C-alpha positions, 0 to 999 in steps of 0.5 A: 458492520464493523465501526469506522475506526475498526475499518480504518485500522483494518485498512492499515493492518490489511496492507501490513499483513498482506505485504508480510505473507506475500513477501517470501513468494516475490519474483516467482512465476505463478507456476512456482507458487505453492498450493498451501500459502502460510505466513511461515513456510516450511524450512526448505522453502526457497523464499525471496529474501533468505535473511528476512524472517517470515512475518516481516513487512517490506517497503510497502508496509514501511512506507505506509507507516511512514505516510501514516506517521507523517499525517499524524504529526503534520495533521495534513499532507506535508510533502516535506515532512513525508519526504523526511520520513521517506529518507528516514526509512531509506537511510536509517531503517525507520518504520521497518521491523529490523532497522534496515530498508530492503526490497527497494524498487529502482524508481523509489531508490532513484527518487530518494537519491534525488531528495538527498541531492536536494530536489524538492519533494514535488519534483523528486519522483521520476516522470518517465512513463517507464517509471510506473511501478506500484511504489506510490500506490502501495503506500497511499491508503493512509491518505484516504483514511485521513483526508477531510476535504472534498474528493477533488482535494483528496485526489489532488493530494494523492497525486502529490504524494505519488510525485515524491517517488513516481511523478508520471501521470499514470502513477499519480492518477492511480493513487488518486482513483484508489484513494477516492474509491477507498474513502467511498468504501470506508463511508459504505459505498459498494466497491463498484460505485466507489471506483466509478467515483474515483475514475470520474476524477482521473486527469488522464485516460488510464489504460487499465488492463482487463486481465491484471497480472502481478507484474508490479506495473501500477495499472496491473496492481490497480486493476487487480485491486478493483477486481478484488474489491468487487469480487465478493471474496473475503480478505484471506481469499483476495490476498492468496489470489494476489500471491498466486499471480506471482511476481510482485506478490507482496505489493499486489496483495498489499494494495488489494488487502488494504481495501479488503481491510476497510471492508471487513475491518481488523477482525476480517484478517485471519488471527493466525496471520496476526500472530506471526506478524513481526513488529506488531507493537511498533505498527500498533503504536503508529496506527493507534496514534493515527486513529487518535489524531484523526479523531481530533481533526 
């Protein structure tokens, strides 16, 4: 089995790489997803964002790096620092490859606008049931990889980081369940056992779909991640299956890809995908600093 450091790195890289390879197919129905999926598609492929180069992570990867950087610098979950990083991403393009935030969900955009207007980060997120996109779940993995407290404390912190943009109980609970499960997987538990431990702590009954879609709804994304982790498939197979669901291809892939990155380590991610990932040095610096700071805690 890869070392714990390699599996932590694998989790973070797993989010970034899956986000980048899934992004060009976003918004497409499953029937429009090509049979052959690669990081760089043919020149005539109708990609989702025409001006974004292949191999570029989107808001999923940027906010994952923003949370990792905040934990590195604060040595704990500090909502004010994290919210500051979210604003730096949104307003200045920090943690992006090209210096500009894009593919920003409506719920996240409104929450950031509330931060800018002076709302505290614990109440800046939208609380409505209709505001349950996967925008907080997609970024929460660094917390699971960092946290030194109990499962209950990790669950509480995961809910808190969600509330910065997504404050409904479904989004918060999904982040808590995912983080607790990810930690148990990092410590060697089977995915089935890991998610049992996570679901034990859920403070609300989660109507998790039996047949997840790539809709962008937080519980669809959680359902696919649970199924993917338990499937016995490798990182590449899971990411491609997520993309084939269509719709929110990059985020569905990123959420599941982070878990498979933990399981298989960095080496489990296809080398050819790494070679075409833009922003590698930038992400590598943040991930290396995260690993070093975590070891010192």
